[in-house]
Structure formats: C-alpha cells, structure tokens
C-alpha positions in Angstrom: 0.0 0.0 0.0 1.2 3.5 -0.9 2.8 5.3 2.2 0.6 8.3 1.6 -2.5 6.1 2.0 -1.1 4.3 5.0 -0.5 7.6 6.8 -4.1 8.8 5.9 -5.5 5.4 7.2 -3.6 5.9 10.5 -5.0 9.4 11.0 -8.6 8.3 10.3 -8.2 5.3 12.6 -6.9 7.5 15.4 -9.7 9.9 14.9 -12.3 7.1 15.1 -10.7 5.7 18.3 -10.9 9.1 19.9 -14.5 9.7 18.9 -15.7 6.2 19.9 -13.8 5.7 23.1 -10.9 7.7 24.4 -12.6 11.2 24.1 -15.7 9.9 25.9 -13.6 9.6 29.1 -12.2 13.1 29.0 -13.5 15.9 31.1 -14.2 18.8 28.9 -15.9 22.2 28.3 -17.6 22.7 24.9 -20.2 25.1 23.4 -21.7 27.9 25.5 -20.2 29.1 28.8 -22.5 27.4 31.3 -21.1 29.3 34.3 -24.0 30.3 36.5 -26.4 28.0 34.5 -25.5 24.8 36.3 -24.0 24.2 39.7 -23.6 21.7 42.4 -23.9 22.3 46.2 -24.0 20.1 49.3 -25.2 20.9 52.8 -22.4 20.6 55.3 -24.4 18.9 58.0 -26.9 16.7 56.2 -24.5 16.0 53.3 -27.4 16.2 50.9 -26.1 17.2 47.4 -28.2 19.2 45.0 -27.8 20.0 41.3 -29.2 23.3 40.1 -29.9 23.6 36.3 -31.1 26.8 34.7 -31.2 25.4 31.1 -34.1 24.1 28.9 -33.8 20.9 27.0 -32.5 17.4 27.8 -29.4 17.3 30.0 -27.3 14.6 31.6 -24.9 14.5 34.5 -22.1 11.8 34.4 -19.8 10.8 37.2 -16.0 10.2 37.2 -13.7 7.6 38.7 -10.7 8.1 40.9 -8.6 9.0 37.8 -11.2 11.7 36.8 -12.3 9.8 33.7 -15.9 10.1 32.7 -18.3 7.2 32.5 -20.7 8.4 29.7 -22.5 5.0 29.4 -24.7 5.7 32.4 -25.8 9.1 33.6 -25.9 9.8 37.4 -29.0 11.8 36.8 -30.8 13.4 33.7 -33.6 15.7 33.1 -35.6 17.7 30.6 -36.2 21.0 32.3 -34.6 23.6 34.6 -34.9 23.0 38.4 -33.2 21.7 41.5 -32.4 18.0 41.7 -31.1 16.0 44.7 -28.3 13.5 44.1 -28.2 10.3 46.0 -24.9 9.3 47.7 -23.8 6.1 49.4 -20.6 7.7 50.6 -19.7 11.4 51.1 -16.5 11.8 49.0 -15.1 14.4 46.7 -16.5 14.0 43.1 -16.1 15.8 39.8 -18.9 15.5 37.2 -19.4 16.0 33.5 -22.6 17.9 32.6 -23.9 17.8 29.0 -26.8 19.7 27.4 -27.8 21.0 23.9 -26.2 24.3 24.9 -22.8 22.8 25.8 -20.8 20.8 28.2 -19.2 21.7 31.5 -17.2 20.2 34.3 -18.7 20.8 37.7 -18.0 20.1 41.4 -18.9 21.7 44.7 -17.7 25.3 45.0 -17.9 25.2 48.8 -16.8 21.9 50.2 -19.0 20.3 52.9 -16.4 20.7 55.7 -18.2 21.0 59.0 -15.1 22.2 60.9 -14.5 25.1 58.4 -16.5 28.0 57.1 -14.6 29.1 54.0 -13.3 25.9 52.4 -13.7 26.5 48.6 -12.6 25.2 45.2 -10.7 27.3 42.7 -11.7 25.2 39.8 -14.3 26.1 37.1 -13.3 29.7 36.5 -13.3 30.8 32.9 -10.2 32.6 31.6 -10.1 35.5 29.2 -9.1 33.1 26.4 -12.0 30.7 26.9 -10.3 28.0 29.0 -11.3 26.9 32.5 -9.4 26.3 35.7 -9.2 22.6 36.7 -11.4 21.2 39.5 -9.8 19.2 42.3 -6.4 20.8 42.1 -6.3 23.9 44.4 -8.5 24.9 47.3 -8.6 27.9 49.7 -9.9 27.8 53.3 -10.0 29.3 56.7 -8.3 27.6 59.7 -8.3 23.8 59.8 -8.1 23.2 63.6 -11.7 22.0 63.9 -11.9 19.4 61.2 -14.2 16.5 62.1 -13.8 12.8 61.3 -16.1 13.1 58.3 -14.1 16.1 57.2 -10.9 14.1 57.3 -12.6 11.3 55.3 -13.8 13.7 52.7 -10.4 15.5 52.3 -8.6 12.1 52.0 -10.9 11.3 49.1 -9.5 14.2 47.0 -6.8 13.2 48.1 -5.2 16.3 49.6 -1.4 16.2 49.3 -0.3 19.7 50.6 -1.5 22.2 53.2 0.0 25.7 53.1 -0.6 27.6 56.3 -0.2 31.4 56.1 -1.1 32.0 59.8 1.4 33.6 62.3 3.8 31.2 64.1 2.1 31.9 67.4 -1.3 31.1 65.9 0.0 27.9 64.4 1.5 26.8 67.8 -1.7 27.7 69.7 -4.2 26.1 67.2 -2.4 23.6 65.0 -4.1 22.3 61.9 -5.6 18.8 61.8 -3.8 17.0 59.0 -5.9 14.6 57.0 -3.3 11.8 56.6 0.3 10.9 56.9 0.6 11.4 53.1 -0.4 15.1 53.5 2.5 17.5 53.6 2.1 20.5 55.9 4.0 23.7 54.9 3.9 26.7 57.3 4.4 30.0 55.4 3.7 32.6 58.1 2.7 36.0 56.7 2.1 38.7 59.4 1.7 42.2 58.0 0.1 44.6 60.5 -2.4 43.2 63.1 -4.4 40.5 61.4 -6.1 39.0 64.5 -7.8 40.3 67.6 -5.5 38.2 69.6 -2.6 40.4 68.6 -3.4 42.7 71.5 -4.3 46.0 69.9 -6.6 48.4 71.9 -10.2 47.6 71.1 -11.3 50.5 73.3 -9.5 53.0 71.0 -10.5 51.4 67.7 -13.1 53.0 65.4 -14.7 51.5 62.3 -12.8 54.0 60.1 -9.5 53.2 61.7 -10.2 49.5 61.2 -11.0 50.0 57.5 -7.8 52.0 57.1 -5.8 49.3 58.9 -7.1 46.6 56.5 -6.3 48.7 53.4 -2.7 49.1 54.7 -2.4 45.4 55.5 -3.4 44.4 52.0 -0.9 46.8 50.5 1.8 45.2 52.7 0.7 41.7 51.4 1.9 42.8 48.0 5.0 44.8 48.8 6.4 43.6 52.1 9.6 41.7 51.4 8.8 38.9 54.0 5.3 38.5 52.5 6.8 38.3 48.9 9.2 35.5 49.9 6.3 33.4 51.3 4.2 33.9 48.2 7.2 33.0 46.1 7.5 29.7 48.0 3.8 29.2 47.6 4.1 29.5 43.8 7.1 27.1 43.8 4.8 24.5 45.4 2.0 25.3 42.9 4.4 24.7 40.0 5.3 21.3 41.4 2.7 18.6 40.3 3.8 16.5 43.3 2.4 19.1 45.6 -1.1 18.7 44.2 -3.9 18.7 45.2 -3.1 21.6 47.5 -5.1 23.8 50.0 -3.8 27.1 51.3 -5.3 29.0 54.2 -5.0 31.5 57.0 -7.3 32.2 60.0 -10.4 33.5 58.1 -9.3 32.6 54.6 -10.0 36.1 53.4 -6.9 38.4 53.5 -3.6 36.4 53.1 -5.6 33.6 51.5 -7.7 36.1 49.4 -4.6 37.7 48.0 -3.0 34.3 47.3 -6.2 33.3 45.4 -6.1 36.6 43.5 -2.5 35.9 42.4 -3.2 32.2 41.5 -6.2 33.0 39.3 -4.5 36.0 37.8 -1.6 33.7 36.7 -4.1 31.7 34.8 -5.7 34.6 33.0 -9.0 34.8 34.8 -10.7 38.1 34.4 -10.2 40.6 37.2 -13.9 41.1 37.8 -14.4 37.3 38.2 -11.6 37.2 40.7 -13.0 40.1 42.7 -16.4 38.4 42.8 -14.7 35.3 44.3 -12.8 37.4 46.7 -15.9 39.1 48.0 -17.7 35.8 48.4 -15.8 35.3 51.6 -18.3 37.7 53.3 -21.1 35.2 52.5 -19.2 32.1 53.6 -17.8 33.7 56.8 -21.2 35.2 57.9 -21.6 32.8 60.8 -18.0 32.8 62.0 -17.7 36.3 63.4 -21.4 37.3 63.8 -21.3 37.2 67.6 -18.1 39.2 67.8 -19.5 41.9 65.4 -22.7 42.2 67.4 -20.6 42.8 70.6 -18.1 45.1 68.9 -19.7 46.6 65.7 -16.6 48.7 65.0 -14.5 45.6 64.3 -16.6 44.7 61.3 -14.0 46.0 58.7 -11.5 43.5 60.2 -13.9 40.6 59.9 -14.9 41.0 56.3 -13.4 41.7 52.9 -14.1 44.9 50.9 -13.3 45.6 47.3 -11.0 48.5 48.3 -8.9 46.1 50.4 -7.8 43.9 47.5 -7.8 46.9 45.1 -5.2 48.5 47.4 -2.9 45.5 46.8 -3.5 45.5 43.1 -2.8 49.2 42.8 0.4 48.9 44.8 1.5 46.1 42.3 0.8 48.2 39.3 2.5 51.3 40.8 5.7 49.4 41.8 6.0 46.7 39.1 3.9 47.9 36.1 1.5 44.9 35.9 0.4 41.8 37.8 2.0 39.6 35.1 5.3 41.3 35.6 5.0 41.0 39.4 4.2 37.3 39.0 7.1 36.5 36.6 9.9 38.8 37.9 9.1 39.0 41.6 7.5 35.7 42.4 9.3 33.6 39.8 6.1 32.3 38.2 6.3 30.5 34.9 2.9 31.6 33.5 3.0 29.1 30.6 3.7 26.2 33.0 0.8 27.3 35.3 -1.6 27.2 32.4 -0.4 23.8 31.3 -1.0 22.4 34.8 -4.3 24.2 35.7 -6.4 24.8 32.6 -8.7 22.5 30.7 
C-alpha cells in the first residue's frame, strides 16, 4: 500500500478511536459558557447534594472515577427542564462531574466543600479565563483555619486526596491552634505572613478602635501583602509549590481565609488569565461564607466589622500597589514571584 494512504489510514483510525472511546472519558468544556447556568452544592451537615440547572432541554450528569475519567455510558441523573435535583450518595466523598446539554458541556463540582469544621473551604476550579479556557477542578483549594476538622471532614479530604496544606497564619497562631492533618501522606507547609495586626489576639486596643480606623488598617495590611519583602518571599515559596505537580492537590489557608488567602487566590487566578472582575467576585464571596464565623463578635463590637470582612477596596489597594511598583500583575508574578505563567496554564487549565 502507498505510504501516503497508510498515513491517511492511521490518521482516520486514530480519529475514530478518539470519537468512539478515548474522548468519551475526557472531562471537557464545549459550546456555550455554562457558568451560572449549572452548579452543584452540598449541605455541610446533612451532606445532601443538589444539582441546580437553569437550562431548557435534555441534559445529563455523568460521574467520574478516581482517575477523573468520565463514564458516559450511564448518567448519574438526567432531566428535561430547569430545576433543583437532589443527588443520591452512598458515601460522602469528593466528586467531579461532566454535565452535558444541547447548549454545551461543562465540568462541575462543589464550590464550597462540605467541611463542618471550616466556614470558608472552597474550590478554585471552574473559573473561565479570558481566552475561553477553564481552571481545573480538584487541584487547588482555599480555606480558613483547619483546627476544627471532624472525622467526616478528614474522610472527605482524603478522598480528594489532599497532598499539601499551606498555612499562612502567624507562628504563634500555628502553635496555639495547629491544623488537623488529613493523613500521613499530606505535607504540611507553614508559610507565616504577618503584616500589620491581622487578628484580635494580637493585642491592639479595642477601646480605642473605630470603624474608620479598622478600615484604614485593612487597606494598609493588603498593601503590605503585595509589597512587604517577607510576604513576597512566602508567596514566592507558595508558587514554587503550585508549580510542582507532586504538591497537588493543595489547599492554602490562614485564619479566616480572606486576606492572606484572598490575596493568594487573586495571584493564583491572575496567573491563569481569569478576568479581574471574576476574581474580585470570588474574593468578595468570603463575606457570604464567613457570615456565621464572626457574627457574635461583630454584634458585641460593631466597630471591628471591617476587620472581619473583605471589601473591594482592600484587594484593590494590593492591586494598585503592584501596578504602581511593578507595572502589571503579570510582571509581578514573573519577575518578583518567579512564576512560569506558561507552566501554570499547562497544569491548571482545561
């Protein structure tokens, strides 16, 4: 047979194999952007999971195995109209799903993990980038402190399985309230970042504090997160871990998971090309997730509210300081934090 035809036959055969089998197992995004049209959530206490669909037409939800390969031969659940649909579970473990519809396909998982011992444990997967790609689910997570993890929390985190914990809390806080580590295979990495007074236990004078002063304090703290040399070194180490596949999956956290962690999430998503408005929305979501953590304290001391929440001006202060000192976030990532932006995208984007 002519070599030209042999090569053509091989190409056709490979294409058929992909369309008939191999591609069926691959997680993927196709068609319209379904962000906001389909989502998965789970109650932290009851563990009941619920799929929300805001799309017309036939749709299907397929599960994945431990290797994150899709089983498209049997849908976990399917429907013909928008609505909220409960999912049945025999075991509460981390799961990624493939959603398909006439409008398109999307990969989904739980944005807020059902961790009883934490308020602000969230996924950083599923965010659309400016060039139409999406951040991978099950790779990087953000959280508040992990000292109150329950047995079921440990079981859930081991099902990810979590390989690295990065702790941005102060050394004194780490010693007083150590994290609970999911398993012996999970690496714990303390990277203390302590610009300004980030906790009420730091000893500043509550009696002399005003809400305006607290707001100004948080603006200054966020500027220091971006420019303080000690903070820069810790975020540099953080990105060295992120660029090492053996560190993944990874969770990074501080006490509330909103300032040091919020800035870390901003840098991570920026390195992947996620739009700044999308990142800011995720940053501000901490106010929703942390609502119950500090409500009693705020009722007792209303003027500490700026310390217990995030505000757009806080993160914007850090962003402005980066642009003023380094020209752009990309320059800051590449030249200051030694981030290989191409490698980050190869690791973390669908």
